[in-house]
N, C-alpha and C positions, 0 to 999 in steps of 0.2 A: 088630512094635510100632515105633512112632516115638514117641520120647520128647522133648518141647520144653521146654527150660529157658530161664529170662530173665526179663525185667520184665514186669508186668501194671501198666498205669498208666491214668490219664486225661489225655488230651492237650487242652491249650488252645492252639488253633490261631489265630495273627494273620497278617496280611498287612500288609506296609508298601509303600505305593504309591510306591515310589522304589527305588533300588538302593544297597545298602550302600556298595559301593566308592566312591560320590561323597561318603561321609562321613567316611572315614579318612584321615587326613593321615599321610604317610609319615614326616616329620619330628617327629610327635607320638606316634608308635606306643607309646612307653612310658609315655604318660600319657593313655589313651583314657578319656573320660568322655561318653559318648553314652546319648540317649535317643530311641527310634524312637515316634513316634505313630503309632497305628493306629486304624483307623475301627471294626472289629468283630473280635468273638472267638467262636469256637465251641469247645465242650468235646464231645470225642467219646471213645469207647473206644479205647484204644491199649495200648501196652507190646509189646516186641519179640515175646515168648513167645506173647503172646495173639494179635498179629497173624499171626505164622508159622502157628500152630494153627488160627486161623479159616480162612485160605486153603487149609490141608490139607483142612479138613472140606469145603470147597466143590470140592474135587479127588478127594473120595471116600474120603478116609483118616478114621481116627478116633484122631487123634494124643492122646498121654496128656500132660497139661499139670502139669508139676512146678514150681510156683512159688508166691508168696505175695501175699496181698492184706490189706487193713486193715478196719477196721471199716465201711467205706462200699462194700464189694466184693461183697457178698452178691448183689445184684442183677446185676453184671457176670457173677458165677461162673454164676448160673442162666441167663442169657442165652446164655453160650458152650455150657453144656450142652445148650441148645435147638437149637444150630446144629450138634451133633454132635461136639463136644469131650469127651474123659473128663476131667472134672475132679475125679476121685476123689483126685489128688494134690495137689490146690491147697488149702494150707492158709490158714486166715483167722485174723488175728491182732486181738482185740478192742481192744487198747490202742493201736493207732497208725492212721494213714490209709494208703491205698493211694498208691503211688507217683504222680507227676504229672511231666508233661513239658510245659513252656512253650516254644513254639517260634514264631519270626517269620520268614516268608518274603518275600523281596524280589521285584521284577518279573522278575529273571533266575532265580528259583528257587533262588537262595542261601538259606541258612538260618542263623540264630543261636538256640541253644536253651540252656535250663537244666533240669536234670531233679532233682527232689526224690525221695530214695529212699524215704522212708516205710517200708512193710512189707517192701518189697524187701531191705532191711539184714538182714532174718531169714531170707532164703534160704539162708545158710550152715548152718541148722539141719537142711536136707533132705538126704537121702543116696540114691545109688543103691543102697547096700546095704539099704535098705528095701524093695525089690522082693523079692518071695519067689522068683523065678527071673529074674534080670538077664540070664541068656544068651537070653531071649526078646526081649530088645532089638534089633531090626535095626538101628536108626541113633538116635543121640542128638545134637541139637544144642545145643551151649553158647553162647547168644546173650547179649547183654548183659545184666548182673545186677549183684548186689553183687560186688566183686572178689573178696573172700575165698570166696564160693560159687563163682566160675568156676574159681578154682585148684583147690578141693575136687572139683569135678565132673570136672574134665580128669584129676585124679589117679584118681579112682575109676573113670573109664572105661579107664584104661590098666590099673589093676590087674584089673578085672573082663571085659577084653576085648571092651569094647562098642566099636563102630565109632563115631568121633564127629566131629562138625564143629565146629571152633574158629572162633567168630564174634565177636571182640572189639570190632567196630565202636567205638562212641562211647568205650569204655574203653581204646583205644590211648592216648589223650590222658591217660588218668588213671594207669595203672600204669607201671613202669619195664620195660626192656628184659629183665633178668633174669627177671621174670614172665612176659612174653609169650614168651620162648623156652621156659620150663619148661611154660606151658599149652599151646603148640601143638605140643609134642613129642608124636609118636605119633599126632597127629590124622591121620584119612583126607583130611580137606579143611581148609584155612585160607581164609575168605572175608573179602575188605576192599574198601572202594572205593579209588579212585585215590590220595586223599589220605592215607587210613588205611595204605595199601601203602607209601608214601613214608616216612610217619612210623615205621612199624613197622620199616621197613630202617635207618633213621637210629639208632631206640632200641636194635636188637638188633645193628648191625653187619653184617648178613648181605644178601647180594645174591640174586639169584633162585635161583641154584645152591644156595646156603647153605639157602634156605628148603625148597627142595625135597629137602634133606636131612633135613629135620625132618619133612616131612608128605609124602603122597603126591601132593596136587593143590593147586596154587594156583588160586584164582579172584579175578580183580579185576574188579569191576564199575566201569563207565566212563559212567554216566549216558545221556545220548542218543547216545553213541558205542557203546552196547552193552556187552559184557562179554568177557573174555579167560580161558580156563580153559587152564591149563598142567599138563599130568599128566606122571607117571613112568610109562611104559608099556614093559615088557619091556625096561628098561634105557636106553631112549632117552627124550627130551624130545618130547612131543607137544603142539601148541599149536593150541588151536580158538578161533576168532574168532566169536563169537556177535552178531548184530545186534540192535539194539533194534526192537522192535515199533512201527510207526507208531502215534501215538495219534490217536483221533478229537477228542480235546480235552485240554488240559493244565491240570488242575485244582490239583493240590496233590501234590508230591513225597513228602511224609511217608508213610513206611511202604512205599513202593514196594521197597526192597530187601528188607524182610520177606517180602512177597509172592514176589520172587525167590527167596528161600531154600525157601519152601514149594513152589514148582514144582521146584526143585533135588531136595528130598527126596522128592516124587512119582516123578521119574524115576530116582532111585538105587534106591528101593524095588522099582520095576518092573523093574530091571536093564537099562535103557536105555543106549545108546552116548551118550559126551559130547555129540557135536553135538545130538542129540535132546533131552537133558536141558537143556542150555543154551538150546534154543528154548522148551522148555516153561516153564523160569524167567523167560525173557524175555515170555511171553506173560502168565503170572501177574502179573508186575509192571506191565504196561501197564493192567490193571483197576483198579489202584490209582491210578494217574497220573490217569486219568480221573474219578475220584471224590473229593470232598472228604472227607478222613479217611484213615486207614490201614487201613481194613477196607472193600473195595468191596461195591457192593450185590450182593446173591446173583446167581449164574449158574449155569446148568445145565452139566453135563459135555458134554451134547450140543452146547451153544453153544459152549463152548470148543473142543471138537474142530473145529467147523465153522469157527471163527477160524483155528484153527492151520492148517487146510487151505487156506483163502484166502489166508493170509500165506505160508506155507513149502511148500504143496502137499500131497498125500495121503500119509499115513504110517501103515501098518497097525499098526505097533508102538505108535503113539500111541493109535488106537482101541481095541486090546486093552487098553492100560494104563488108559485112562479110562472105556470102556464095557462091558468085560465083567466078569462076575461074579469073576473071578479076579483082575483087575487093582485091582479096588476094595479099599480098606482094610478091616479089620475091627478 
């Protein structure tokens, strides 16, 4: 079983027909007061946990979604269930709204965002101890969520011996170094993007060696430059450079990282080696980049495998993981 924790939200997507960098004055950085006029806005289903779970379902898994929604989230919950996501752990709170993500993207793909927590702030009320048999959990991912919930979940995973991925993402900017250190401690994997990696290092005072003393594997995503997987393997440092998959079109970067994490979890559950896991993650990510919104148009596993082989070459392990009955999730 794969357990996905994190936010469920409605995303308000806007595009600024210019470049943010052209409007920031270096000598006025302490007095920013800007408004970016946009021509249109789209409202789509989103939230890190829901995005990850959705892409996992496309890849043949049936992830268990441990998250919270508000009074306006019932239709979203039912839609996720119809896509193959286990929503039995999804708790609806009728006295508040579902979280909301407001993001503005410029012509270079840079983003400025604001997140309203809503029902997400109640995620701290959920617990891994509520599972009848937590030892059946093969992987859990602690993705951006209510900060107290994230601290609780990582602690519970350590106590229960659940292998977990710590994915602080946007919350790196919110929490302090001590909390980041405590949450990452014991994680099988810490995953961050380049900017978050540097911020994480500055807040905790740890270099790469120090981070690898906390976690088994560090993954840094680098946008169009791909990603880097740095793992401790038999007492040595192993580095895998994963290229980005060429996109047929680049429509919207929102949620690309969440799909990457879905591909990562698929490969981990199948027991694949790091280079293949990284390529699966990169391919899952590009489907989002080619789509408006964080949840790509449905694709079949056969289509996914065919594209993998066109991009990276034939790989029998990938065919087994994606297409065989034993490789599909339950």
